[in-house]
N, C-alpha and C positions, 0 to 999 in steps of 0.2 A: 567322167569318173562315177562310179556308185558310191554309196554308203561308204563302205568301208575301206575302199582306195582312198577317198576325203579324206577321211579320218586319219588314214596312215601317214601320207605326208607331211598333214599337219602332226604330228608327232600324238595323238592323241587315242591312242591304243597299247593299253596297256596290259590287259590280258582279256582274252575272248574264247569263247567254248567253241570246240570244233563245230561246225555246221552251220554256225551262224551268218557267216556270207552265203550259204548257198539257201538256207531258209529266206533272206531277206530279195534273192535274186529270184525265188519260186513265186511270191507272191507279196501281197501288202500286208505288213505284219505290225502288228500292235505292241507298242513296246512303252515303259513305265519308268519314269524314274522317282522318288522322291524326296520331296522338301520338308522342312519343320518350321512348322507353325509360330514358332516362337514369339512371332514379331507378325506386323500385318504389312512389313515391309522385305524384299529379299536383300542380298546383299552383295558384292561384286565374289564373293566367297562361291556363292551358287550360280555365276554368270558361264563358268563353263558347263553346266551341265544342261542349263537356258538354253545355251548355243548347241549344245548335243542334242537336244529337244528339237530345236528349229531347222538344224542341217535334216533331220531324222524325217521331218513333215516337209521339207523341200525334194529329198528324196523319193517323193510319193509315199510313205510310210504314216502310220496312223501313233501320235503320239501321245501319251496318256500322263498328266501330271500327278501325281499322287501330294496328297497334303497330309501328314502323318498325325490327325488328331485323337485318334489311338494314345498313340507314344507320347502325344504331348500333355494327355491325361497324366501320365505317369512321371515324367518331368524327366531329368537325368539321371537314372540309378545310380550313380556312381556316387552321387551329393557332391561332384567337383566343380560342374558347372553352373555360374550363376545365368547363365542364358538360356538353359533349358527347364525353367521352373512348373511347377503346374501349372496348367492351365484350365478355368473353368470352361463351359459350354458356350458361354457370350462370349467371353473374350478371342475362344478358337475361332469362332462364326466370323467374328471381325478380322481378325487376322488370315482365316480363308479368302473371304472378300478382295481384301486388299492384295493377296500374293494372286490371286487370279485377275485381276485389274492389271498388275506389272503383268503378267504371261499373257495375255491379252495383246501387249505392244510386240509380240513376237511369235506366239504362235494364234492359229484363225482356228477359233473355237466356234466360228456363227456360221461357215458357207454351210451347204447342200453336199459338200465335197467327201467322198467315202473315207478322204483321212482327215476328216477334220480333227482339231486336240479336245481330249473333256479333260474334266479334272475332276479327282476322287476324292474324297478322303477316308479313311480308314475307320475312322472312328464309328460310320455309319454300319459299317459289318461286324462290329465288334461289341460295340456297345451292349449287344443282347446275347453277347456268346459268352456263358457260364464256363467257370472254371474247369468244372466237371467234366462239361462240355468239349472243352477246349483239348483237356489229357487225354481224353479217350479218342476222338477226332483223329489230333496234331499229333499231340507227345509221342502216342507209341507207335508213330512210322518213322522215328527218328530216334536214334539210339543215342547213349549217352556219350558211348567211345566215341560216334559220327561228332559230335557237337565238340567235343574234347579235343580232336584233331584239327580245330579249324586255328591258323596264326592267330587270331583275334583273342582265343580264348588261351591259350599256350600263352601269350605276354603275360594276359592280367597276372595270373596264376605265377609265373616265371615271377617276375616283378616285382608284383605288389604280394608274395606270400603271407605274409603277415596281416595285410590285410582282409585278403581273401576276394572274393568276387561274390555277388551278392546274387541272390537265388533270381531276379528280376534282370541283372544286368546277363544272368547266363543264358538266356530263356528270350534274349532279344533275338536272337537269331529266327528263334521259332514263329516271332509274332512277326516278322519279316517277312519271314519264308510263306506263312499263311495270307498274307496279303497278294504275294503272287500267284500262292492258289487261286485266293476267290479271284484274281483278274482271269486269270488262264481261264478260269470255268464259266468266271461271266459276261465276260466280256473278249475273249478269244486271243487273252494276250498272250503271247508265247516269248517276249523277249522281257527281261530287265536292265538297265543300266546304270551309270551311277561311278563315284571316284573309287580308285583302287583298295580305297580302307574298306570297300564295302563287298568282296568280293566273295570273302566268306557268309555272308548272311544272302546275297545272293545266289549261290550255288547249292545252299542249304533249301531256299524255292527250288530250283530247279531239281533237287534230288527228290522236297517234297512232292511235286509233283508226278515225277515215274513213279516214287513209290505208291504214291495214294489213287492216280487214275491211268498208269503204264503210260504216258502221252511224253511227249517230249518238249521241251521249253529252255531257252538261251542265255546265256549273260556275257555282258562286255562291260571292261571299267577302262575309265581313261584317270592317266596320270592325275596326281594330286597338282596342282597347280603350286608352284614356289617362287621365291625368288633368287637372284645369283647369288646375289649376299648372303641367305639364309632366314632372313628375318621372312616373317609370315608374311604370306600377300593377302592385301583388301586390309590391313590394317593399317591406319595412322597414329599421331599422338593422339587423336582425338577419339579413337577406337575405330567402327568397321565404317566402308563406303556404301551407305547403302543407295539404291536404287530407286528411293522415294525423297523427291526434290526437297520436301521440308525436314528430311532427317542430315541428308547429305546435299547441299544446294548445286544447281547443275556445275556452279563454276570451282566448285572445289572438285566434286567429279570428274570436270573435264584438267585442271590442276594434276589431279591425282594422276590422270594416265601419263600427261606430259613431262610430269614427273621420274618418270620410268628410265630404269638405265638401259643404256644400249642393247646388252646382251639380255634382259627383259624383254623390251619391243619387240625385239626380232623373232621371241617365241612369241609372245601376245598377239602380235599381228595375225598368225596363223591360227591361232586356242579363239580368239575374241570377234573377230571382225569374219565375214562372206568374200572378203578380197580371195580371187583365185588364183592359180600356183605360180602361173608366170608373172603377173603383177605382185604378188608376193616378193617373191623373188629379185626381181626388179627391184623393188624397194630395198630391200636389204642391203643392193649390191649398192645402191645409190648412197643411202646410208654408210656403208663403209666407207664409201670413196671420201664422203664430206659429213663425218660425223656432229662437226659443228652445227649443222642446218637443222639437226636432229627430226630427219625428214621422218621416219620413223614413228617419234613419237606422238609427231602435227598428228601425221595420218589416223594413227591409233585413237588420241583424244577428240578427236572430230568425227572418226566413224562411230565411236560408242556415245558419247553426248548424243547426237544426233539417235543413233536406235533409241536410245533409254529416254534422252528428255527430247527435242525437236531441231530440228535447223537453226530454228529464230533462237533456243536458249544456248546454242552452240555459238549463236553471232552473237549473242548477250556476252558468254564466257571470254571470247577474242576479243571484245572492246574494253571489260572489264580490266583484261593481260592486259592490254595497252595503256589502261589506265595508269594501273598500277608498278608499269616501269618506265613510266614519263612521256607519253606518248598522246594520253587523254586533254580532253581541251575541257571547259567548266560545263561546256553544252553536252559532251557525250557522256560526265560525270552526270550530269541531272537526268541522264536518258536510264540512268540506272533502277532499275527497281530496289527496294529496302533492304528486301533478301539478300539479293546479289551484292549490294554494297557493303550491309555488313560482314557478308562471307569474305568479301576482298581483302579487308582491313579488319577482319578478326585477330588477335595479339598486338595490335597496336598498342602504345600509351595511349591511354583514354582517359577522359575527364568527364565529369559532370557538373553541369550550374543549371542555376535557375532562369526561366526566360526573364524573371523581372530585370535579371542585370543587363538583358538585352533592349528593353521595351523603349528607356529612352537614349541606346545609341550607347555603346562601348566602346573606347578606346581600344585600338589593338593592342599597344603595348601594357595597358593594365591588363589585356582578358590573358594573354601569351606569358607576362611575369610574374603578374600578382595574381590576379583568380585562378591561375592553374599555372603551373613548372614547366611549361614547353620550353624556356625561357630560364636562366639562372637569374639574370641581368634585363633590364629594359636596354642597357649597354650595348650587350650581347645580340640584342634583337636588331637596335639600330644599327650596329655594322652588317648585319644577314641581309638588312632592307637595302640599304645603299649598294652593298654588292649583288642585289638583284637576285636573291637567292631564298627571299620566303616568299608562299603562295598560300591562299585562304580558298577551297575550293577549286584550285585549280587556278586562280586567279592571281598573278603575279601583285603583290604590294607593294606599291612604290611611297608611302606614308607610314612610318610609323604609329601616325598619330590619329590615323583613316577610321571613323567609327563603325560598327557592324551595327545593325538593325535586323529584328526577327526576321525579314523579307529577305536576309543574304544565307537565310537558313538552307539547307539538302533538305528536303522529305518535310519540313518544318522542323527539323530540329537536328541538326546535325550541321558541325562545320570539320572541315577534312584539312588541317593544318602540315603544309609541306615544307622542312628545313632542309634545301639542298634537294639531290636527286633522290636519294633516299628515304631518308627519315621521314614519318608520319607519325603523326597525331590525332587522334580522335576526339572532338567535345561535343558531348551529346546536351539538349538543352531543355528543360523538365519545366 
């Protein structure tokens, strides 16, 4: 399968300019996708575009990742998005470095191959471009009529006619079009790719190239990734699902994919993994026969956690999942690093106690019924202990008067209390 055929069966072609497939069959072609530099990490909302560039490189072509430093200096022209704040050069550089580090896991930036990836920042060619030069050299080539015909402009003017549309927002397509022109001239980049909402901006670039140079450039967009229930993809109750392990732990990342619905998992296995057509179709068929086994979700979570983090982090996430659902041991619990441990038990009732309380040993009943409110009374605690239903750090408590010492702490500061099979409580000792 060539690049376009592969994208087509994966359901990843939304719009494509005529001649694009022929161009890709003719020669090694450079293509770019733009990424927003508002953070030093990308999140799963960008993952479809990352995989698009990865597939492009695997097909023998040259991927260019453009980080929008210039637009990062503008911020969100509508003023609506708090995520796209105005950034200074130092912050932009930090974000650029973080994004390149992440993209390096997916793209080959370092080989001597003719199709090695490149990372560029549009601030580099925009920072010294004066407004007068811009309207003289770029603005005169695109008419207002052409810009007004774009769906993105019509939508803004139609829906929000009272508020209108800022000049910055209106001319954004010219700025993006100039990026394409610059890369076309400087790097022989003939294709821009992106989400379907970018079609208007991308085609402004192809038109600018045609009018200014007489050359031919191409456009390809993929569908915006959605959830079957209408919710926003890539968002959880705690916000974005990040690729950076310090922002979203590998365990939480693994769980995000594991909790995908059946309909979404069948779609995502094609979009986000490199699994081929035959294997993907077999997986979907096997899953349909036995949905309770969650074969698709498990494979999706395994593939992506390994790709974004590592095989080791995947194994840690699987072990952590077993602990949460009652299959873990004291030994497996103690092997968890603190970041994963806190991620697993995020949201459980939490108490804090001073280390002094444990220094001479503390009675279990006093700890759980007096110093904390894990139990409403010592009588309730003793009944559960006699029934074998209380564990601390995955170790069954057989004596309600058992003394606990600092040596019993996990990571020298935690006690994990388990009542029955599913009720957990976390005590932090400071």
